[in-house]
N, C-alpha and C positions, 0 to 999 in steps of 0.2 A: 562696626563701632567697638572699641575696646570697652571692657568691663573690669572694674576693680572690686573684688569681693562681691561680684554679681551686680554692681551698680554701674549703669551706663556712664561713660566718661563725660559726655556732654548732656546736661539736662536743661530744664526750664524752670527758673525761679518765678514765683507768682506774687511776691510782695512788691508793691502795695495794690495789686489789682483786686478789684471787687466786682460783684454783680455780673452784668451782661458782658462787660469788657473782659473779665477774668475767664468767663466761659468761652468767649470768642478767641482769645489769645491762646488758651490751652488747646482748643480744637485745631487752630492753625499750626501751632508748634508740632502737634502730633501728625498732622497731615503732611508736613514737609519732612518727617522722618525722625524727629526727636522722640525718644522713648523713656524719658526720665522726667517726672514732674514732681515738684516740691511745693508743699504747702505747710500750714501750721494752724493750730487752734487760734493763736494770737493774731493771725492775719484776717480772720473773719470771712474767709472765702472758700471754705471746704465744700459747701453746697455747689457753687458755680464751678468749682474745679471738677467735681464729680460729674456734673452735667456736661462740661466741656469734653471730658474723656468719652462719654457716650456719644456726643454729637460728632466727634471726629470720625467715628466708624472704625477706629482701630480696635482690634480685639483686646479686651481687658488684660488677657494674659501676656500681651506684648508690652504693656506699660509698667514701668517701675515707679510706683507711687509712694511718696514719702510724706508723712505728717509728723507733727511735734506737739508734745504735751506742754501747755502753758505753765509758767512758773506758779500761777495762782492755783493750779490743780495738782500740785505735787504731793499734797498731804494725803493721809490715809483715807479721809472721808470723801475725797473728790476725784482721786486719780482714776479709778476704774470707771466711774460714771462719765467722766470727761472723754475717755477713750471710746466708750460705747456711743456717745454722741458724735464723735468724729467718724466712726464707722457708719453710723446712720446718715450723717450729712454727706459723706463721700459716696455712699451707696455701695461701698465695697470695703473689704479689709485691706489696709495698706501693706505694701511690700516691706516697708521699713518704718518703724515707730521710734522716735527720738525723744529724749528729755531735752526740751528747748534750751533751758539754762539751768545750771546747777543752782540749788537753793541759795539764797543770799547769806545764810549762816554758814555755808560751806559744808554742811553735813549731808553728804550724798547717799549714805547707805540706805535710808528708808526709801527714797525715790527710786533708786536702782533696783531694790528688791521688789517694789511695786511694778516697775517696768517688766521685770522678769516674769512676774505672775501674769501680766497681760499676754506675754508671749506664750506661756503655758496654756492660757485659756483660748488660744487661737485668734487673738485680736490683732495680731501682726505676724507677718511671715519671717521678719528678722528685726533685730533691735540695735539701737545705738544711742549716742548722746550728741549733744551740740554745745559748743562754747565751753567745753571742759578743758582745764589746764592739763599739762602733762601729769602732774601728781594725781589729779582727779581721774584722768583716763586710766592710770594704772590701778587705782583703787576700784574703779567701776569694773574694769576687765577682770580683776581678781574676784570680785563679788559674783560676776557673771560666768566664772569658770571659762573665760576665753571666748564667750559666744557673741560678744558685741562686735559689729562689723564696721562701725563708722563713727567718726566725730566730725560734725559739720561746724565749720569755723570761718571767720573772715580770713581770706587768703588771696593775696595778690602781690605783684612784684614790689610794691611800695611798703610792705610790712614784713618784717623778719619773723617767719613762723617756722624756722628750721628746727627748733627744739621740739615743737609739736610734731613735725613730720618724722623726725627720728623716733620719737616715742610711739607714734602710730605704727611705724614699720616694725618696731620691736614687739608690739602687742598684736600684730596681724590685724590692725584696724586701718581703714581707709579714711583719709581726710576728704571732705567735700567742701569746696570753696564757695561761700556766698560773697557777694560784692566782688566778684573776681576781676572786674575791670576798675575797681575803686571809683565807681560812679563816673567813669570816663577819664579820670585823671591819668591813668596809665598810658592812654593813647596820646597824651600831650608830651610825653618824654621823648627827647630827640633820639635816644638809642633805639627805642621801640619803632619810631618812625623810619629810621634808617634800615633796620632789619626788615620791616614791612615792605619798604621800597625794593630791597634786594630780592625778596621773594615774590613781589607782585601781589601782595596780600593786604587787606585792611589791617590796621594796627590792632584792632580788636581780636582778629584771628591769631595774630602773633602772641598776644598776651594769653589767650586761652590755650594755645599750643604749649606755651611755657608751663602752664599749670598741669595739663594732662600728661605732658611728657615726663613729669615727676611722679606719675601714678596717682595724682589727685583729681577727683571728679570736680566738675564746675557746673554751677547752676545760674548762668546769667539770665536776667529778666529783660525782655524787650516787648514793646507793643507792636513792633513792625515785623511782618512776615518775612521780609527780605533780610532783616537782621538775624532772625532766628535761623534762617537757612545759612547765612554766613557763619554764624556761631558753630553750626554743625560741621562746616568745612574745616574747622580747626583740626579735625581728626585726619585730614587728607595730606599732611606734609610733615616735615620734621625740621627742627632747629639743630644747628651744629653745637658741639660742646662749647665753642667760643661764644656763640650767640646766647646760649643758655646762661653762661657765666656773666655776660654783659648785662643781661636783664636782671639776674639775681643780685647784681651789685646795687641795684636801685633800692634794695631793702634797707639801706642805710638811712633812707628818708624816715622810716619807722612811723608811717602814717596809719594810725588806727582810726577807722571810721566809726566803729561801734564799740563803745566803752561805757556802759550804763553805770550811773553813780551808785545804784543800789547794790552792785556786785562788789562788796568790800571785803569779804572773807574767802580766802582760799582760791582766789582767781587771779590770773595774771595775763 
């Protein structure tokens, strides 16, 4: 399995899984070979995710675990305590700790500085951000002295994220794609269906292959063990230059699924 800045290319997203279902699905994903698990304070499932990792029997050192600081916890009085709770709930220190969203006022300096302090305290093995615009990425990486490894964002063929991808490469940061299948809409596109038929692959594998072939990690969520296994197989083949371009052309749809009304300052 390819890794980008140490992040396994295919991971397992856990929103909106909770409770026993979250534990079961994470254990199943790890059992079939996935080694990258994503969660967040916002999802309310860190405890079952931690239990699922243990239940899988996969050694902790083989699992790349990601969690994210909730927007309500970015202030000076709550940041550190929230990270400590995440570590306690997960039962382990995460491999990657992200700021889930930039603050709504657009002032990222304080949250990024607090993130860096948590890294210095050993509360995460690596650090990054999520949902940061190119300008915010550059400012955050400057504050971090180049140490941030990731920006987790909505990324799929129906949304043009080329500016973010260029910025990430310039900054030696990796993008991680959430909603990588656009909640199934990508598989409805005829060009994707045609390429999938040509390769004898499910359309979902073609979309995930398009993502990781650009050096972007992907964290699809599924409740079905067979779908998780299929997602992992996206690493087993390649798309041609022409096929990549045909899928990329779908970005003219400019379909953004996640666009919160409270993000009004400094975010695009």
